C-alpha positions in Angstrom: 0.0 0.0 0.0 2.8 2.4 0.9 4.7 1.9 -2.3 1.6 2.3 -4.4 0.8 5.6 -2.6 4.4 6.8 -3.1 4.1 5.8 -6.8 1.0 8.0 -7.1 2.9 10.9 -5.4 5.8 10.5 -7.8 3.6 10.7 -10.9 1.5 13.6 -9.7 3.8 16.4 -11.0 3.8 15.0 -14.5 0.1 14.6 -14.5 -0.6 18.1 -13.3 2.0 19.6 -15.7 0.3 17.8 -18.6 -3.1 19.1 -17.5 -1.8 22.7 -17.2 -0.1 22.5 -20.5 -3.2 21.2 -22.2 -5.2 23.9 -20.6 -2.9 26.6 -22.0 -3.3 25.0 -25.4 -7.0 25.4 -25.2 -7.9 21.8 -24.4 -10.1 21.4 -21.3 -9.4 18.4 -19.1 -12.0 18.3 -16.4 -10.9 15.2 -14.5 -7.9 13.0 -14.9 -8.5 9.3 -14.1 -5.8 7.3 -12.5 -6.2 3.5 -12.2 -5.1 1.7 -9.1 -5.2 -2.0 -8.3 -4.8 -1.7 -4.6 -8.1 -0.8 -2.7 -6.2 0.3 0.5 -4.2 2.8 -1.6 -7.4 4.2 -3.1 -8.9 4.7 0.4 -5.7 6.4 1.6 -5.6 8.6 -1.5 -9.2 9.7 -1.1 -9.4 10.1 2.7 -5.8 10.9 3.6 -4.7 10.2 7.2 -8.4 9.8 8.2 -8.4 6.2 6.8 -5.0 5.3 8.3 -4.7 2.2 10.4 -1.9 1.0 12.8 0.0 -0.3 9.7 -0.2 2.9 7.8 0.2 5.6 10.5 3.9 6.0 9.7 3.3 7.1 6.1 4.5 10.7 5.7 1.9 13.4 5.1 3.8 14.3 2.0 2.2 11.4 0.2 -1.3 12.7 0.7 -0.9 15.5 -1.8 -3.3 13.5 -4.1 -6.0 13.8 -1.4 -6.3 17.6 -2.1 -6.4 17.0 -5.8 -9.2 14.5 -5.4 -11.2 16.9 -3.3 -10.8 19.6 -6.0 -11.9 17.1 -8.6 -8.8 17.5 -10.7 -8.0 13.8 -10.3 -9.9 10.7 -9.5 -8.7 7.3 -8.7 -10.5 4.2 -9.9 -10.0 0.5 -9.1 -8.7 -1.6 -11.9 -8.1 -5.3 -11.2 -4.5 -6.6 -11.5 -5.6 -8.7 -14.5 -6.5 -5.6 -16.5 -3.6 -3.3 -15.3 -1.8 -2.5 -18.6 1.0 -0.7 -16.7 2.1 -4.1 -15.5 3.4 -4.8 -19.0 6.1 -2.1 -18.4 6.9 -2.9 -14.7 6.7 -6.6 -14.2 8.0 -9.7 -16.0 4.9 -11.2 -17.6 4.6 -14.6 -19.3 2.2 -16.3 -21.6 -1.3 -15.1 -22.1 -1.0 -12.0 -20.0 2.0 -10.8 -21.9 0.3 -11.4 -25.2 -2.9 -9.7 -24.1 -1.2 -6.5 -22.9 1.1 -6.4 -26.0 -2.0 -6.6 -28.3 -3.7 -3.8 -26.3 -0.6 -1.6 -26.5 0.0 -2.3 -30.2 -3.7 -1.8 -31.1 -3.8 -5.3 -32.7 
């Protein structure tokens, strides 16, 4: 859960920069959707420290920047099962059917 929350925090500057850039080009982006396959991370992202438990109390407040962006409706986080998480193609060693499925999706085959 902690590493997933840190991952969201690491990507936030790029997401926000892209949204601001598109806005300056005249393209309106109302809400950016981020997919997450960890339900605990989604709860922490949406509720911040309010949904912390004994196991997550140590997580630094810095990683709850996304909570403010969710409240302002700039970003939303939606659950995506691990079987459908295309990002795994880039971050994990995949074999067999899962590798072929994601490769087809990425290559538009």
